[in-house]
C-alpha positions in Angstrom: 35.1 -55.7 81.5 36.3 -52.8 79.5 37.5 -49.6 80.9 39.0 -46.8 79.3 41.4 -44.8 81.8 43.2 -41.6 81.5 45.7 -40.3 84.1 47.0 -36.5 83.8 49.7 -35.1 86.0 53.5 -33.5 85.9 56.4 -35.1 85.5 58.0 -36.6 88.5 54.2 -37.1 90.1 54.0 -41.0 89.5 51.6 -40.8 86.3 53.6 -43.6 84.6 53.7 -45.7 87.8 50.3 -45.7 88.2 49.3 -46.7 84.9 52.0 -49.5 85.2 50.7 -50.6 88.4 46.8 -50.6 87.2 47.7 -52.4 83.9 49.7 -55.4 86.1 46.8 -55.6 88.2 44.4 -55.9 85.1 46.6 -58.6 83.6 46.9 -60.4 87.2 43.2 -60.5 86.9 43.5 -62.2 83.5 42.4 -58.8 81.7 43.7 -57.6 78.7 45.5 -54.1 79.3 47.0 -51.8 76.7 48.6 -48.2 77.6 50.3 -45.4 76.1 51.7 -41.9 77.1 52.9 -38.8 76.2 55.2 -36.6 78.0 54.3 -32.8 77.1 57.9 -31.5 78.3 61.0 -34.1 78.6 61.4 -32.9 82.0 60.3 -33.1 85.9 57.3 -30.7 85.9 56.1 -31.0 82.3 52.6 -32.3 81.1 52.1 -36.1 81.3 49.0 -38.1 80.3 48.7 -41.6 80.0 46.1 -43.8 78.4 45.3 -47.3 79.8 42.4 -49.6 78.3 41.4 -52.7 80.1 39.8 -55.2 78.0 40.0 -56.1 74.5 40.8 -52.8 72.4 42.2 -52.4 68.7 44.2 -49.3 70.2 45.5 -47.9 73.5 44.3 -44.1 72.7 41.5 -42.7 74.2 39.1 -40.7 71.8 38.2 -37.4 72.9 35.2 -37.3 75.8 35.3 -41.4 75.9 37.3 -41.8 79.2 35.4 -43.7 81.6 37.6 -42.4 84.4 40.3 -39.4 84.1 42.4 -39.0 87.1 44.3 -35.6 87.6 47.3 -35.5 89.7 47.6 -31.7 89.0 44.4 -29.9 89.2 45.8 -27.4 86.5 46.0 -30.1 84.1 41.9 -30.3 83.7 42.7 -27.1 81.7 46.1 -28.7 79.9 44.0 -32.2 79.1 39.9 -31.3 78.9 39.4 -33.6 75.9 39.7 -36.5 78.5 36.6 -35.6 80.1 33.3 -36.5 78.6 29.5 -36.9 79.8 30.1 -40.4 81.2 33.6 -39.7 82.8 34.3 -40.2 86.3 36.6 -37.2 87.0 39.2 -37.8 90.2 41.3 -34.6 91.1 44.2 -33.9 93.6 43.0 -30.6 95.0 40.4 -28.5 96.2 37.1 -28.1 94.4 33.3 -29.0 94.1 31.0 -31.0 92.2 30.9 -32.4 89.1 34.2 -33.8 89.8 35.6 -36.1 93.0 38.3 -33.9 94.8 40.6 -35.2 97.3 43.6 -33.1 98.2 46.2 -36.2 98.0 49.2 -33.9 98.5 48.4 -32.9 102.0 46.9 -36.4 102.7 50.3 -37.7 101.6 52.1 -35.1 103.6 50.1 -35.8 106.7 49.8 -39.8 106.7 53.5 -40.5 105.0 55.5 -37.1 105.6 56.1 -36.8 101.7 53.9 -35.4 98.9 55.6 -38.3 96.9 53.1 -40.4 97.7 50.0 -38.3 96.2 49.7 -40.5 93.3 49.3 -43.5 95.5 46.6 -41.4 97.9 44.6 -40.4 94.7 44.5 -43.9 93.7 43.1 -45.1 96.6 40.4 -42.8 96.6 39.6 -43.7 93.2 39.4 -47.2 94.3 37.3 -46.0 97.2 34.7 -44.7 95.3 34.6 -47.6 93.2 35.6 -46.2 89.8 38.3 -48.6 88.9 38.2 -52.3 87.3 39.6 -53.7 90.4 39.5 -53.6 94.2 42.2 -52.4 97.1 43.1 -56.2 97.8 43.9 -56.9 93.9 45.8 -53.6 93.7 47.7 -54.0 96.7 48.8 -57.8 95.8 50.3 -56.3 92.9 51.9 -53.6 94.4 53.6 -55.9 96.6 54.7 -58.1 93.8 56.6 -55.6 92.0 57.9 -53.6 94.8 61.6 -54.0 95.6 62.1 -51.3 98.2 60.3 -52.2 101.2 60.3 -48.8 102.8 58.6 -47.5 99.4 55.9 -50.3 99.7 55.1 -49.3 103.2 54.9 -45.6 102.3 52.9 -46.4 99.3 50.3 -48.7 101.0 50.0 -46.1 103.6 48.9 -43.2 101.3 46.7 -45.9 99.2 44.8 -47.0 102.3 44.5 -43.3 103.4 42.9 -42.2 100.1 40.7 -45.3 100.0 39.4 -44.4 103.8 38.8 -40.9 102.4 36.4 -42.0 99.7 
């Protein structure tokens, strides 16, 4: 199994959390994982992008157009990080739009389901899982999330948003 996953968003949206969760899930499955992230502005609201490679890779950075999946937590970041998208890239976007990308308003879904947009990252991740774009399944990811979540209330919120996104796929 080899997969290159790019995640783009704004500071505070949970890009790094999703990256770590996916990397931990890969390792729990016995897969290699390597990641890297770039913080555009070192403040809340600045552009953030992470690269995660699952499988055996010599470098953590994804070459232009080579991502298998690109997840955009902020729709406007498509214009900031267009190099992430290639002909074979499955693109999952938090926002409103049409083909060729897969859109879900994860912000609104998180607000409706858990009462907070802070879980939009989990709703988008659930949606990508439901579309069968990621190397793992919902059960594998849920198990790992439970293992490294220390806050029971945050875990419940994350699981609700994750499942809501999964069910919208």
